[in-house]
C-alpha positions as CSV (number, residue, x, y, z in Angstrom):
1,M,-214.7,-73.7,121.3
2,S,-212.5,-70.6,121.0
3,L,-211.2,-68.1,123.6
4,L,-210.1,-64.5,123.3
5,L,-207.8,-63.2,126.0
6,F,-206.8,-59.7,126.9
7,H,-203.8,-59.6,129.2
8,P,-202.8,-56.2,130.7
9,L,-199.1,-55.5,130.4
10,S,-197.2,-56.4,133.6
11,L,-200.4,-57.3,135.4
12,S,-201.8,-60.8,136.2
13,F,-205.3,-60.1,134.9
14,I,-207.0,-61.8,132.0
15,V,-210.4,-61.1,130.5
16,Q,-211.8,-64.2,128.9
17,L,-214.3,-63.9,126.0
18,N,-216.6,-66.3,124.3
19,A,-216.1,-66.5,120.6
20,N,-217.1,-68.9,117.8
21,F,-213.7,-68.4,116.2
22,P,-210.5,-66.7,117.3
23,K,-210.8,-62.9,117.3
24,T,-207.6,-61.5,115.8
25,I,-207.3,-57.8,115.8
26,E,-208.5,-57.6,112.2
27,N,-211.7,-59.5,113.2
28,L,-212.7,-57.4,116.2
29,G,-216.0,-55.7,115.6
30,D,-217.4,-52.6,117.4
31,S,-217.9,-54.5,120.6
32,I,-217.4,-58.0,122.2
33,S,-219.3,-59.7,124.9
34,S,-217.2,-60.7,127.9
35,E,-217.5,-63.7,130.1
36,L,-218.2,-61.6,133.3
37,E,-221.6,-62.0,135.0
38,G,-224.2,-60.3,132.7
39,N,-221.8,-60.4,129.7
40,P,-220.9,-56.7,129.8
41,P,-219.7,-55.5,126.4
42,L,-216.1,-54.4,125.7
43,W,-216.1,-51.5,123.3
44,V,-213.6,-51.5,120.4
45,T,-212.2,-48.2,119.0
46,R,-210.0,-47.8,116.0
47,R,-208.1,-44.7,115.1
48,P,-205.1,-43.8,112.9
49,G,-201.8,-43.6,114.7
50,T,-198.2,-42.6,113.8
51,H,-197.3,-46.2,113.0
52,G,-200.6,-47.4,111.5
53,Q,-203.9,-48.1,113.0
54,E,-204.3,-48.1,116.8
55,V,-207.0,-50.4,118.4
56,Y,-208.4,-49.8,121.9
57,I,-210.5,-52.1,124.1
58,N,-212.5,-49.6,126.2
59,N,-209.7,-47.2,127.3
60,A,-206.9,-49.8,127.0
61,K,-204.6,-49.8,124.0
62,I,-203.7,-53.1,122.3
63,L,-200.0,-53.4,121.9
64,M,-200.0,-54.6,118.3
65,E,-196.5,-56.0,118.1
66,R,-197.3,-58.3,121.1
67,S,-200.8,-59.4,120.2
68,N,-202.6,-61.8,117.9
69,F,-200.7,-64.7,119.6
70,Q,-202.7,-67.9,118.9
71,S,-202.3,-71.3,120.6
72,K,-204.2,-74.5,121.2
73,V,-205.2,-75.8,124.6
74,I,-207.0,-79.1,125.6
75,A,-209.8,-78.7,128.1
76,G,-212.3,-81.5,129.0
77,G,-211.1,-83.5,126.1
78,D,-211.8,-80.6,123.6
79,V,-209.2,-78.8,121.7
80,K,-209.7,-75.0,122.0
81,T,-208.1,-72.2,120.1
82,Q,-207.2,-69.1,122.1
83,V,-205.9,-65.7,120.9
84,L,-204.0,-63.5,123.3
85,H,-203.8,-59.7,123.0
86,I,-201.6,-57.6,125.3
87,I,-203.2,-54.3,126.5
88,N,-201.6,-51.4,128.4
89,E,-204.1,-51.1,131.3
90,V,-206.6,-53.1,133.3
91,L,-210.2,-53.3,132.1
92,E,-212.4,-52.3,135.0
93,P,-216.1,-53.3,135.0
94,V,-218.8,-51.5,137.0
95,R,-218.4,-52.8,140.5
96,S,-220.9,-52.8,143.4
97,N,-219.6,-51.7,146.8
98,S,-221.9,-54.3,148.5
99,A,-221.5,-58.1,148.1
100,E,-225.2,-58.4,149.1
101,M,-226.4,-56.2,146.2
102,P,-224.3,-57.2,143.1
103,I,-224.8,-55.1,139.9
104,Y,-224.0,-56.6,136.5
105,S,-223.8,-54.8,133.2
106,P,-226.1,-51.9,133.9
107,N,-227.3,-49.5,131.2
108,A,-226.8,-45.8,131.9
109,F,-230.1,-45.3,133.7
110,E,-229.6,-48.4,135.9
111,F,-226.2,-47.0,136.6
112,L,-227.8,-43.7,137.8
113,N,-230.5,-45.5,139.8
114,Q,-228.0,-47.7,141.5
115,S,-225.2,-45.2,141.9
116,E,-225.3,-45.2,145.7
117,N,-224.4,-48.9,145.6
118,L,-221.5,-48.5,143.1
119,D,-217.9,-47.8,143.8
120,L,-217.8,-44.1,142.7
121,G,-215.6,-42.8,145.6
122,V,-217.0,-39.5,147.0
123,H,-219.1,-38.7,144.0
124,R,-222.9,-38.6,143.9
125,V,-225.2,-38.0,141.0
126,R,-228.6,-37.8,142.6
127,I,-229.5,-34.2,141.4
128,F,-228.9,-35.0,137.8
129,R,-230.9,-38.2,138.2
130,Q,-233.8,-36.3,139.7
131,R,-233.7,-33.8,136.8
132,I,-233.9,-36.8,134.3
133,V,-236.9,-38.2,136.1
134,T,-238.6,-34.8,136.4
135,E,-238.1,-34.0,132.7
136,K,-239.2,-37.6,131.8
137,K,-235.9,-38.4,129.9
138,E,-235.4,-41.9,131.3
139,E,-235.7,-43.5,128.0
140,V,-232.7,-41.7,126.6
141,F,-230.5,-43.4,129.2
142,K,-232.2,-46.8,128.8
143,A,-231.9,-46.9,125.0
144,D,-229.9,-49.7,123.4
145,G,-227.1,-48.6,121.2
146,R,-223.8,-46.8,121.4
147,Y,-223.8,-43.6,123.5
148,T,-221.5,-41.4,125.5
149,F,-223.1,-40.1,128.7
150,L,-221.7,-37.1,130.6
151,I,-223.0,-37.1,134.1
152,P,-222.5,-34.0,136.3
153,V,-221.8,-34.7,140.0
154,E,-223.5,-33.2,143.0
155,E,-220.8,-30.6,143.7
156,G,-221.4,-29.0,140.3
157,F,-224.9,-27.9,141.0
158,R,-224.0,-24.8,143.0
159,P,-225.2,-22.1,143.1
160,S,-228.7,-23.3,144.1
161,P,-230.6,-22.0,141.0
162,R,-228.5,-24.2,138.7
163,P,-230.5,-27.5,139.0
164,E,-233.6,-25.8,137.6
165,K,-231.7,-24.8,134.5
166,V,-231.1,-28.4,133.6
167,D,-234.1,-28.9,131.4
168,R,-234.9,-31.4,128.7
169,V,-232.6,-29.7,126.1
170,V,-229.7,-29.4,128.6
171,I,-230.1,-33.1,129.5
172,D,-229.9,-34.0,125.8
173,G,-226.8,-31.9,125.6
174,H,-225.1,-34.4,127.9
175,V,-225.6,-37.4,125.6
176,I,-223.6,-38.1,122.4
177,P,-225.3,-40.7,120.2
178,N,-223.6,-43.2,117.9
179,H,-220.2,-42.9,119.6
180,V,-218.7,-44.6,122.6
181,L,-215.9,-42.2,123.5
182,F,-213.3,-43.3,126.0
183,T,-210.8,-40.6,126.9
184,T,-207.5,-42.0,125.6
185,P,-208.6,-42.9,122.0
186,T,-210.9,-39.9,121.6
187,P,-209.2,-37.2,119.5
188,H,-208.5,-33.7,121.0
189,N,-210.9,-30.9,120.3
190,V,-213.1,-32.8,117.7
191,P,-216.8,-31.8,118.0
192,Y,-219.5,-34.5,118.3
193,E,-223.2,-33.7,117.8
194,T,-225.3,-34.3,120.9
195,L,-229.0,-35.2,121.2
196,A,-229.5,-31.5,121.5
197,F,-228.5,-30.9,117.8
198,T,-231.9,-30.1,116.3
199,D,-233.4,-27.4,114.0
200,N,-233.9,-25.0,116.9
201,V,-230.8,-25.7,119.1
202,K,-227.4,-27.0,118.0
203,V,-225.0,-28.3,120.7
204,T,-221.7,-30.2,120.2
205,V,-219.3,-31.6,122.7
206,S,-215.6,-32.1,122.3
207,F,-212.8,-33.5,124.5
208,L,-209.8,-31.4,125.5
209,K,-206.6,-32.8,127.0
210,E,-204.2,-30.7,129.1
211,H,-201.3,-32.5,130.8
212,D,-202.9,-35.1,133.2
213,K,-206.5,-33.7,132.9
214,V,-209.3,-34.3,130.4
215,Y,-212.1,-31.8,129.9
216,V,-215.3,-31.8,128.0
217,Q,-216.7,-28.6,126.5
218,S,-220.2,-28.1,125.2
219,N,-220.5,-25.6,122.4
220,T,-224.0,-24.1,121.9
221,M,-223.7,-23.0,118.3
222,I,-227.3,-22.0,118.0
223,G,-229.3,-21.3,121.1
224,D,-232.6,-19.8,122.2
225,A,-233.9,-17.7,125.1
226,G,-233.2,-20.3,127.7
227,H,-230.0,-21.7,126.2
228,P,-227.4,-19.0,125.4
229,T,-224.7,-19.6,122.8
230,G,-221.1,-20.2,123.9
231,V,-218.9,-22.8,125.4
232,V,-219.1,-24.4,128.9
233,L,-216.1,-26.3,130.1
234,A,-216.2,-29.1,132.7
235,E,-213.4,-31.4,133.9
236,I,-213.9,-35.2,133.7
237,I,-213.4,-36.2,137.3
238,K,-214.1,-40.0,137.0
239,P,-213.7,-41.2,133.4
240,N,-214.4,-44.3,131.4
241,I,-217.1,-46.2,133.3
242,P,-218.4,-48.8,130.8
243,V,-222.2,-49.5,130.7
244,R,-224.2,-51.8,128.5
245,N,-225.2,-49.0,126.1
246,G,-221.9,-47.1,126.0
247,V,-219.7,-45.3,128.5
248,V,-220.3,-42.8,131.4
249,H,-218.0,-40.0,132.4
250,L,-218.6,-38.1,135.6
251,I,-218.0,-34.4,135.1
252,Q,-217.4,-31.6,137.5
253,R,-220.4,-29.4,136.5
254,P,-223.4,-29.3,134.1
255,L,-222.7,-28.4,130.5
256,M,-224.7,-25.7,128.5
257,V,-225.6,-23.8,131.7
258,V,-224.2,-20.3,131.6
259,D,-224.8,-18.7,135.1
260,T,-221.4,-17.5,136.3
261,T,-219.4,-14.3,135.6
262,V,-215.9,-14.2,134.2
263,K,-214.5,-13.8,137.7
264,D,-216.5,-16.9,138.9
265,F,-215.1,-19.0,136.1
266,L,-211.5,-18.0,137.0
267,E,-211.9,-18.9,140.6
268,E,-214.4,-21.8,140.3
269,K,-211.9,-24.7,140.6
270,K,-208.6,-24.6,142.5
271,D,-206.8,-26.7,139.9
272,G,-208.9,-25.4,136.9
273,P,-207.3,-24.8,133.4
274,V,-206.5,-21.1,134.1
275,Y,-206.3,-21.0,137.9
276,K,-202.7,-19.9,137.9
277,F,-203.8,-16.8,135.9
278,Y,-206.4,-16.1,138.5
279,E,-203.8,-16.3,141.2
280,T,-201.6,-13.9,139.3
281,I,-204.4,-11.4,139.0
282,R,-205.4,-11.9,142.7
283,D,-201.8,-11.4,143.9
284,F,-200.5,-8.7,141.5
285,G,-203.4,-7.2,139.7
286,G,-204.7,-4.7,142.2
287,E,-208.1,-3.5,141.1
288,I,-208.1,-5.5,137.9
289,M,-210.3,-8.3,139.3
290,S,-212.8,-5.8,140.6
291,T,-212.9,-4.0,137.2
292,I,-213.5,-7.2,135.4
293,S,-216.3,-8.1,137.8
294,H,-218.2,-4.9,137.2
295,L,-217.9,-4.8,133.4
296,R,-221.1,-5.7,131.6
297,D,-219.2,-6.8,128.5
298,V,-215.6,-8.2,128.7
299,T,-213.5,-10.6,126.8
300,L,-210.6,-12.2,128.7
301,F,-207.7,-13.9,127.0
302,A,-206.6,-16.2,129.8
303,P,-203.2,-18.0,129.5
304,S,-203.2,-21.7,130.4
305,N,-201.6,-22.9,133.6
306,A,-198.7,-24.3,131.4
307,A,-198.1,-20.8,130.0
308,L,-197.8,-19.3,133.5
309,E,-195.1,-21.9,134.3
310,E,-192.6,-20.7,131.6
311,P,-189.3,-19.5,133.2
312,G,-189.5,-16.1,131.4
313,V,-192.9,-15.5,132.9
314,Q,-191.8,-16.4,136.4
315,K,-189.0,-13.9,136.2
316,I,-191.3,-11.1,135.1
317,L,-193.6,-11.8,138.1
318,Q,-191.0,-10.3,140.3
319,N,-191.7,-6.9,138.8
320,K,-195.1,-5.9,140.1
321,E,-195.6,-2.8,138.0
322,R,-194.7,-4.7,134.8
323,V,-197.0,-7.5,135.8
324,K,-200.0,-5.2,136.2
325,E,-199.4,-3.8,132.7
326,I,-199.1,-7.3,131.3
327,L,-202.4,-8.4,133.0
328,N,-204.2,-5.4,131.5
329,L,-203.1,-6.6,128.0
330,H,-205.3,-9.7,128.5
331,Y,-208.8,-8.2,128.5
332,V,-210.9,-5.9,126.3
333,K,-214.0,-4.1,127.3
334,E,-216.3,-5.7,124.7
335,R,-217.6,-9.2,123.8
336,L,-215.4,-10.6,121.1
337,P,-216.6,-14.1,119.9
338,L,-214.1,-16.0,117.8
339,D,-216.3,-15.9,114.7
340,K,-216.1,-12.1,114.7
341,I,-212.3,-12.5,114.4
342,K,-212.5,-15.4,111.9
343,N,-214.7,-13.5,109.5
344,K,-212.3,-10.5,109.8
345,S,-214.9,-8.2,111.2
346,V,-212.2,-7.1,113.6
347,S,-208.4,-7.3,113.2
348,Q,-207.3,-5.3,116.2
349,V,-208.8,-4.0,119.4
350,P,-207.7,-1.7,122.2
351,T,-207.0,-3.4,125.6
352,A,-207.2,-2.1,129.1
353,A,-203.4,-1.4,129.0
354,D,-202.6,2.2,128.1
355,R,-202.1,2.6,124.4
356,K,-201.8,-1.1,123.8
357,K,-203.8,-3.2,121.4
358,L,-204.3,-6.8,120.5
359,Y,-203.9,-7.9,116.9
360,F,-205.4,-11.0,115.3
361,N,-204.5,-13.4,112.6
362,V,-206.4,-16.3,111.1
363,L,-204.3,-19.1,109.8
364,Q,-205.6,-22.0,107.6
365,E,-204.3,-25.5,108.3
366,P,-203.9,-28.0,105.5
367,S,-206.8,-29.9,107.0
368,G,-209.0,-26.8,106.5
369,N,-209.3,-25.9,110.2
370,Q,-208.7,-22.3,111.1
371,I,-206.3,-21.3,113.9
372,V,-206.7,-17.9,115.5
373,T,-203.6,-16.2,116.9
374,V,-203.6,-13.1,119.1
375,E,-200.6,-10.8,119.5
376,G,-200.1,-8.5,122.5
377,G,-196.9,-6.8,123.4
378,G,-195.0,-8.7,120.7
379,V,-196.1,-12.1,121.8
380,N,-198.1,-14.3,119.5
381,A,-200.4,-16.8,121.3
382,T,-202.8,-19.3,119.9
383,V,-206.4,-19.6,121.0
384,V,-206.7,-23.2,122.3
385,T,-210.2,-23.0,123.8
386,A,-212.5,-20.3,122.6
387,N,-215.9,-18.7,123.5
388,I,-216.2,-19.9,127.1
389,A,-219.4,-18.2,128.0
390,A,-220.0,-16.1,131.1
391,T,-222.9,-13.9,132.1
392,N,-220.9,-10.8,131.5
393,G,-218.6,-11.8,128.6
394,L,-216.3,-14.4,127.1
395,I,-213.1,-16.2,128.0
396,H,-210.6,-17.5,125.4
397,I,-207.8,-19.7,126.7
398,I,-204.5,-19.0,125.0
399,D,-201.2,-20.9,125.1
400,R,-198.8,-18.0,126.1
401,V,-198.7,-15.0,128.4
402,L,-199.0,-11.8,126.3
403,G,-196.4,-9.1,126.8
404,V,-193.6,-11.4,127.9
405,P,-191.3,-11.8,124.9
406,Y,-189.7,-15.2,124.2
407,T,-188.4,-14.8,120.6
408,T,-185.5,-12.8,119.1
409,V,-186.2,-10.3,116.3
410,L,-185.2,-13.0,113.8
411,D,-187.6,-15.6,115.2
412,K,-190.4,-13.1,115.3
413,L,-189.9,-12.2,111.6
414,R,-189.8,-15.9,110.7
415,T,-193.1,-16.8,112.4
416,D,-195.2,-13.6,112.1
417,P,-197.7,-14.1,109.2
418,M,-197.8,-10.4,108.5
419,L,-194.0,-10.1,107.9
420,N,-193.4,-12.8,105.3
421,S,-192.0,-10.6,102.6
422,T,-189.7,-8.7,105.0
423,Y,-188.3,-12.0,106.3
424,Y,-188.0,-13.4,102.8
425,L,-186.0,-10.4,101.5
426,G,-183.9,-10.4,104.6
427,Q,-182.6,-13.8,103.8
428,R,-180.7,-12.3,100.9
429,Q,-177.0,-11.8,101.6
430,G,-177.4,-12.9,105.2
431,F,-179.1,-9.7,106.3
432,N,-181.3,-11.6,108.8
433,D,-178.4,-13.4,110.5
434,Q,-177.5,-10.4,112.7
435,L,-181.1,-10.3,114.1
436,N,-180.5,-13.4,116.3
437,D,-177.7,-11.6,118.2
438,T,-178.9,-11.3,121.8
439,T,-176.0,-9.0,122.8
440,T,-177.3,-6.2,120.5
441,R,-180.4,-4.1,120.7
442,F,-182.4,-3.6,117.5
443,T,-185.3,-1.3,116.6
444,Y,-186.7,-2.5,113.3
445,F,-189.3,-0.6,111.3
446,A,-190.5,-3.6,109.4
447,P,-192.9,-3.2,106.5
448,R,-195.8,-5.6,106.6
449,D,-196.8,-7.6,103.5
450,Y,-199.5,-5.0,102.7
451,A,-196.8,-2.4,102.5
452,W,-194.8,-4.3,100.0
453,N,-197.9,-4.8,97.8
454,V,-198.6,-1.1,97.9
455,A,-195.0,-0.4,96.9
456,A,-195.4,-2.7,93.9
457,V,-198.1,-0.3,92.7
458,S,-196.3,2.9,93.6
459,Y,-192.9,1.9,92.3
460,P,-193.5,-1.0,89.9
461,S,-190.1,-1.2,88.3
462,T,-188.1,-0.8,91.5
463,S,-190.3,-3.1,93.5
464,K,-190.1,-5.8,90.9
465,K,-186.3,-5.7,90.9
466,I,-186.1,-5.8,94.7
467,F,-187.6,-9.4,94.6
468,M,-185.1,-10.5,91.9
469,P,-182.0,-12.4,93.2
470,E,-179.6,-10.4,91.0
471,F,-180.6,-7.2,92.9
472,S,-180.0,-8.7,96.3
473,Y,-177.3,-6.1,97.1
474,H,-179.8,-3.3,96.6
475,T,-182.4,-5.1,98.6
476,K,-180.1,-5.4,101.5
477,Q,-179.3,-1.7,101.4
478,I,-183.0,-0.9,101.5
479,L,-183.6,-3.1,104.5
480,E,-180.6,-1.6,106.3
481,R,-182.4,1.7,106.1
482,H,-185.2,0.3,108.3
483,L,-182.9,-1.2,111.0
484,V,-181.7,0.8,113.9
485,I,-178.8,-0.7,115.9
486,A,-178.0,1.0,119.3
487,D,-177.4,0.3,123.0
488,E,-181.2,0.2,123.6
489,A,-184.3,-0.6,121.7
490,Y,-186.8,2.3,121.2
491,T,-190.5,2.1,121.9
492,M,-192.7,4.6,120.0
493,A,-193.3,6.5,123.2
494,K,-189.5,6.8,123.7
495,L,-189.0,8.0,120.2
496,K,-191.7,10.6,120.6
497,E,-189.9,11.9,123.7
498,M,-186.6,12.0,121.9
499,K,-187.6,14.4,119.1
500,H,-185.4,17.5,118.8
501,N,-186.5,20.3,116.6
502,D,-189.2,17.8,115.5
503,T,-186.7,15.4,114.0
504,I,-185.1,12.3,115.3
505,V,-181.8,11.0,113.9
506,L,-181.2,7.3,114.6
507,P,-178.1,5.1,113.9
508,A,-179.4,2.9,111.1
509,A,-177.5,-0.1,109.7
510,R,-177.1,2.0,106.6
511,D,-176.1,5.7,107.3
512,S,-178.6,7.4,109.6
513,L,-182.4,7.4,109.7
514,K,-184.2,10.7,110.0
515,L,-187.7,10.6,111.2
516,R,-190.5,12.6,112.7
517,V,-193.0,11.0,115.1
518,R,-196.5,11.9,116.0
519,E,-199.3,10.4,118.0
520,Y,-202.9,10.7,117.0
521,S,-206.4,9.9,118.2
522,E,-208.1,7.4,116.1
523,K,-211.4,9.2,116.7
524,N,-210.1,11.9,114.4
525,L,-211.4,10.5,111.2
526,L,-212.7,12.2,108.1
527,V,-214.6,10.2,105.6
528,L,-215.3,11.7,102.2
529,R,-217.4,10.3,99.4
530,A,-215.6,9.9,96.1
531,H,-216.2,12.7,93.8
532,T,-217.7,10.5,91.1
533,R,-221.0,8.9,91.6
534,S,-220.0,6.0,89.4
535,I,-217.9,4.5,92.2
536,P,-220.1,2.6,94.7
537,W,-220.1,3.6,98.4
538,E,-218.1,0.5,99.6
539,L,-215.2,1.6,97.3
540,C,-215.1,5.2,98.6
541,L,-211.8,6.8,99.3
542,F,-211.0,7.7,102.9
543,I,-209.0,10.9,102.9
544,L,-207.0,11.5,106.0
545,K,-206.5,14.7,107.8
546,P,-203.1,15.0,109.6
547,G,-203.4,12.6,112.5
548,A,-206.2,10.6,111.1
549,I,-206.3,6.9,110.3
550,S,-207.8,4.9,107.5
551,L,-210.7,2.4,107.8
552,R,-211.2,-0.6,105.7
553,L,-213.0,0.5,102.6
554,D,-216.0,-1.7,103.3
555,D,-216.6,-0.1,106.7
556,K,-219.7,1.9,107.2
557,Y,-219.1,5.2,109.0
558,D,-221.6,6.5,111.5
559,E,-220.7,10.0,112.8
560,N,-223.0,9.5,115.8
561,M,-221.4,6.2,117.0
562,I,-219.7,6.4,120.3
563,R,-216.1,5.1,120.0
564,P,-213.5,4.6,122.8
565,E,-210.6,7.0,122.7
566,T,-207.7,5.0,121.2
567,F,-204.3,6.2,120.0
568,G,-201.8,5.3,117.3
569,Y,-198.5,6.5,115.9
570,Q,-197.2,7.7,112.6
571,I,-193.7,8.3,111.4
572,E,-192.6,10.8,108.7
573,W,-189.8,9.9,106.3
574,E,-188.9,11.8,103.2
575,G,-192.0,13.9,103.5
576,N,-194.4,11.0,103.7
577,W,-196.4,10.2,106.9
578,I,-196.6,6.5,107.5
579,R,-198.9,4.6,109.8
580,V,-197.3,2.4,112.5
581,F,-199.7,-0.5,112.1
582,R,-198.4,-2.4,115.2
583,P,-196.1,-0.5,117.5
584,D,-193.8,-1.9,120.1
585,V,-193.6,-5.6,119.2
586,E,-191.3,-6.6,121.9
587,C,-188.6,-9.3,121.3
588,T,-185.8,-10.6,123.6
589,N,-183.2,-8.5,121.7
590,G,-185.2,-5.5,120.5
591,I,-188.5,-4.0,119.3
592,I,-190.2,-4.3,115.9
593,H,-192.5,-1.5,114.7
594,V,-194.7,-2.9,111.9
595,I,-195.3,-0.1,109.4
596,D,-197.7,0.4,106.5
597,A,-195.1,1.6,103.9
598,V,-191.6,0.7,102.7
599,L,-188.9,3.3,103.2
600,L,-188.3,3.3,99.5
601,K,-187.1,5.7,96.8
602,D,-187.5,5.2,93.1
603,S,-183.8,5.7,92.7
604,D,-182.9,2.9,95.1
605,V,-182.5,0.5,92.2
606,R,-181.4,2.2,89.0
607,V,-183.7,1.4,86.1
608,T,-183.8,2.7,82.5
609,G,-186.7,4.4,80.9
610,T,-188.8,7.4,81.8
611,A,-190.5,7.5,85.2
612,S,-194.2,7.3,84.9
613,V,-196.4,10.1,86.3
614,I,-198.7,8.9,89.0
615,S,-202.2,10.2,88.2
616,L,-205.3,10.4,90.4
617,E,-206.5,7.2,88.7
618,S,-203.3,5.3,89.7
619,H,-203.8,6.5,93.2
620,L,-207.3,5.1,93.1
621,I,-206.1,1.8,91.8
622,M,-203.4,1.6,94.5
623,I,-206.0,2.1,97.3
624,L,-208.4,-0.4,95.8
625,V,-205.7,-3.0,95.4
626,A,-204.7,-2.3,99.0
627,K,-208.3,-2.8,100.1
628,W,-208.4,-6.3,98.9
629,L,-205.0,-7.1,100.3
630,L,-206.0,-6.1,103.8
């Protein structure tokens, strides 16, 4: 006879298991039968950890260095082998709240049927049980195997029409087959297919962990008339209830059911994932909440509770006018699903804040996952939970408050994926070092990577030498032309106000910088077909009138399309008008204006040979190359 013992750390509690031979960690299977009445299974989970494989029994982690302890004991004249494993929390079976009606090792349906006799605290699950019976889905919860069951509690079925929306497909969306997922060992934000993953409807569920809370989110990737696409988020309010065919988690509301507005989502739960953002809108936003409520299509970028607790944000909250502008940065008046950003259908979008836009970047992780970042007011935030569906739009939860700078100019250059070349060149001869000085105010006209690529076509010899180490002195001089050092940092609006005789003279790090500034409406767009029919439509040139802005070359132009009035800026240097692609990127010690061209002359780096004449054909090549670099 052999025994397997699990001993919770610092607690006098032992689970004794029958085994025909000692179960060392290496020999543990997917589950083990315990010696409790009814022999309820203990579920085994293995996952990679920082110091090798981690093993869990239900939700308890085996402390590897203190386990696999084997000993011999004599009982009734028999010599027994026992193996002791130390775990970090108590294993709790399903317990009846009545000694007269004991319940041993129920399956998920028996759990639901007997829920009133179980120790579930204040929670009740009668409505969901009724829907299962009405829709004749009992067998799903009775089936043997390995399942994760997500059971919404009574409180989550308000408003009253919600129960009727829990049909057979929605019930299937609450069951994950072939996986017993306890909260601690389950990886963050990894999708698992549900029973509602069929040819017609495809629904996954993932677990999200934020501080001391765990959420589940259903993602209806492919829906139908009764099951809209998008994410529904629910907090797990009583986790890790083991049953004979898996594990049950009680959740705050049904998954898959989209029946609330953006406003409803914000205020739905007092300690919800973005409730602090709701409180900020309520206390400082004036009519913003009313505006969001009445919009038919809106996308809200909602900072997490942790983002609102940052010290810099708390300081800004004391300035009510500034707060209102910051809040307006966080929503746009259209539905913007994450896929539209990932496939680069959109790279920037106007916000409700006056003359302010959001800019998007898609980053590829080594694992192949895509991370979407959004910048507003100079702050880069990562989308941590996307596509939360509402009846009038979408919510994306982000990890920072937009418009509240937290990085220096140097840190912004280092981390911005659009400014890699400018940062790289600035590392030459210590040019970048000064940009970390918080006692100085900088205004940096920083060329984005696209601008350096265009410069390589326009000035091939000069551009090539700029990137060569032996020409670092010249590179530094060119960058100094782009950097204004003064007592204050200049927004584009401020620069526009400053112009005298149509020209602004700014104290650059190298001599002075003479510019002209103009604002334009992005509706003022003239699209011309290339003069030769041999060039296909998608490669047409977009010729700009003064004040106009270029489109991507693969955009289709519809002169009858209604477009919102949005504005941008251009600067003129040495006779060339240059688009300010991202104005007013705020930092703690200055402002960056991301521009579409390098302030570069062919004479900046002396080269031998005859300068080449730039023909119409080379202009065409330049624009076509730029198109593929966008």
